Structures are given as structure tokens and as C-alpha cells.
LUMFI-758021 format. One record per residue (C-alpha): z, y, x. Coordinates in Angstrom, 3 decimals, padded with zeros to 6 digits. Layout:
BEGIN
pz,py,px
Z,Y,X
...
END
This chain:
BEGIN
pz,py,px
077.269,073.750,011.136
077.951,070.502,013.307
078.112,069.724,017.292
074.673,068.251,017.024
073.384,071.135,015.136
074.799,073.637,017.730
073.396,071.490,020.595
069.900,071.013,019.402
069.801,075.134,018.180
071.050,075.985,021.682
068.966,073.514,023.736
065.987,075.084,021.845
066.970,078.527,022.927
066.270,078.431,026.522
066.199,081.878,027.936
063.535,083.282,030.362
063.866,081.944,033.809
064.540,085.308,035.044
067.684,086.111,033.179
070.417,087.968,035.374
073.106,087.830,032.496
074.230,085.063,030.300
076.741,085.393,027.386
077.203,082.485,025.104
080.095,082.503,022.205
081.431,080.422,020.084
079.144,077.392,020.770
080.442,074.170,019.181
078.895,071.549,020.770
080.038,068.830,023.101
077.172,069.035,026.152
076.130,072.183,027.766
072.364,072.552,027.112
070.198,070.817,030.113
068.747,074.436,030.862
071.979,075.618,031.785
072.845,072.815,034.499
069.373,073.600,036.140
070.348,075.743,039.068
066.828,076.022,040.028
065.531,077.498,036.554
068.331,080.142,036.495
068.023,081.520,040.458
068.322,084.808,039.319
071.359,084.427,037.385
074.286,086.579,038.158
076.942,086.752,035.581
077.892,084.155,032.954
080.331,084.749,030.153
081.286,081.857,028.104
084.123,082.320,025.132
085.054,079.989,022.755
083.412,076.939,023.206
085.698,074.415,021.107
084.717,070.921,022.241
083.401,070.994,025.515
085.499,069.077,028.162
083.458,070.055,031.400
080.637,072.265,032.178
077.808,071.409,034.767
077.304,072.400,038.187
077.432,076.195,038.283
078.390,076.335,041.901
074.479,075.886,042.882
073.626,079.099,041.424
072.329,081.222,044.499
073.001,084.701,042.931
076.075,084.032,040.417
078.645,086.990,041.098
080.926,086.641,037.905
081.988,083.572,036.187
084.199,084.472,033.153
085.456,081.437,030.778
087.940,082.649,027.894
089.061,081.577,024.515
089.642,084.616,022.347
090.505,082.665,019.236
092.115,079.431,018.433
089.784,076.243,019.292
087.464,078.152,021.638
087.440,076.364,025.058
090.818,074.398,024.111
089.175,071.141,025.576
088.031,072.138,028.814
089.677,069.937,031.487
087.253,070.580,034.257
084.753,073.636,035.218
082.083,071.543,037.701
081.114,067.810,037.400
080.676,066.375,041.043
078.502,064.168,042.228
079.295,060.584,043.379
077.112,060.559,046.189
078.925,061.722,049.463
076.116,063.038,051.091
075.382,065.477,048.314
078.889,066.950,048.538
078.565,068.669,052.095
075.094,069.581,051.607
075.023,073.140,050.654
077.824,075.905,049.887
078.796,076.288,046.425
079.435,079.481,044.469
077.754,081.076,047.751
077.962,084.768,045.899
080.697,084.586,043.662
083.072,087.329,043.457
084.961,087.478,040.409
086.168,084.380,038.613
088.163,084.627,035.406
089.829,081.951,033.387
091.796,082.584,030.391
093.287,080.551,027.651
092.478,077.070,028.929
095.206,074.971,027.836
093.914,071.689,028.720
092.378,072.723,032.207
093.244,070.168,034.893
091.557,071.276,037.941
088.311,072.901,039.225
085.976,069.725,039.834
086.181,066.225,038.305
086.985,063.563,040.839
084.181,061.879,042.624
083.902,058.703,044.168
083.715,059.448,047.720
085.375,058.824,050.690
087.973,061.283,051.792
086.626,061.364,055.254
083.641,063.167,054.372
083.984,066.937,054.425
083.557,068.650,051.372
081.290,071.455,051.030
082.581,075.271,051.421
083.606,076.883,048.210
083.940,080.550,047.292
083.127,082.257,050.542
082.868,085.542,048.982
085.336,085.435,045.988
087.381,088.380,045.801
089.110,088.754,042.651
090.452,085.506,040.439
092.484,086.126,037.272
094.319,083.064,035.835
095.986,083.517,032.458
097.320,080.777,030.422
095.428,077.983,032.165
096.987,074.412,031.614
096.967,073.796,035.744
100.257,071.942,037.154
098.773,072.961,040.784
096.826,074.812,042.611
093.169,073.359,042.823
092.217,072.747,046.494
089.142,074.830,046.049
091.510,077.716,045.658
093.263,077.444,049.191
092.517,079.304,051.905
090.186,082.031,050.280
089.473,084.669,052.955
087.977,087.096,050.978
090.355,087.042,048.259
091.632,090.673,047.827
093.197,090.119,044.087
095.152,087.219,042.169
096.357,087.598,038.848
098.224,084.749,037.255
END
């Protein structure tokens, strides 16, 4: 169906708040459903697999999910995730940027076939003097395959727990 039909369908299919693993494949909406961006609702979510989201340009704020251990974003066929430019959207409020650790338990990050990926987070309108949040304190495995990054995002620099890097 149309992008709007996909958005209405997925919005109405809000899973149980105790969900631990979420797979979404073949979604054609332009926006993520509101329930997926509600970090308090999914406080038990440990794994997210997003496959073939054709028109999304930016996802929400997965970084605030307190138990997320694995994030897997990939395209398996033509068109899926081909428009994704940023994984996280950020706030323009400088005080919120340093408020909490982002991805406090994330251990595995897989990004595959994201040809338009520009970076991890969209730019924010904050002062450069404001210290950013701690990001990926437990990340041990990163796989980047066929991503459009031209530079290494600052979020991927200085990862002290990293044990595997596949590019």
C-alpha cells in the first residue's frame, strides 16, 4: 500500500510494553511509529532488527532505551533503507545532550547496505562548548557494510570496549 497506509497500520500495531525483541521488515512509511520512539514504553527492549524500510530518512531516539543490547539495521533487497541518512535524531536543547548515557547497554551494532548514510546523529543547534553525552560505553562489535559514510562519525571514536570491527 501507500506510505500513509503503512504508517497507520504500524501505528495501530503497538506491541506489548514487555517486548524484548522487535523485528520490522518491509515497512514503507516515511515516519517511525510514535510507540517506537517512546523509550519509557519499551524499557525492556533488548534487540531491534529493522530490515528494508524504504523511505525513512532518520529514526528516532533508540539511544535512550535502557536495555538495548543489539541494533541491526540493514537492507536485503533493492529500495530497503536506501534513504536512511541518520540513525538518531537529536534535540536542539543543549542541556538534554549531556543528561544521560546513550546506548548504555548496546553491545552489537550492525549497519548494512545504507548507501545514503551521512552520520549517526542529525546535527543539533547546540553550543560546541557543551559536553556531549557518553555514547556506546559497552559496544564490543561493529559491522559496517556498504554504508555511505565519508568520515568516521565522532560517536565511533574512542570506543574502549570494542573487540570487533568489520568494515
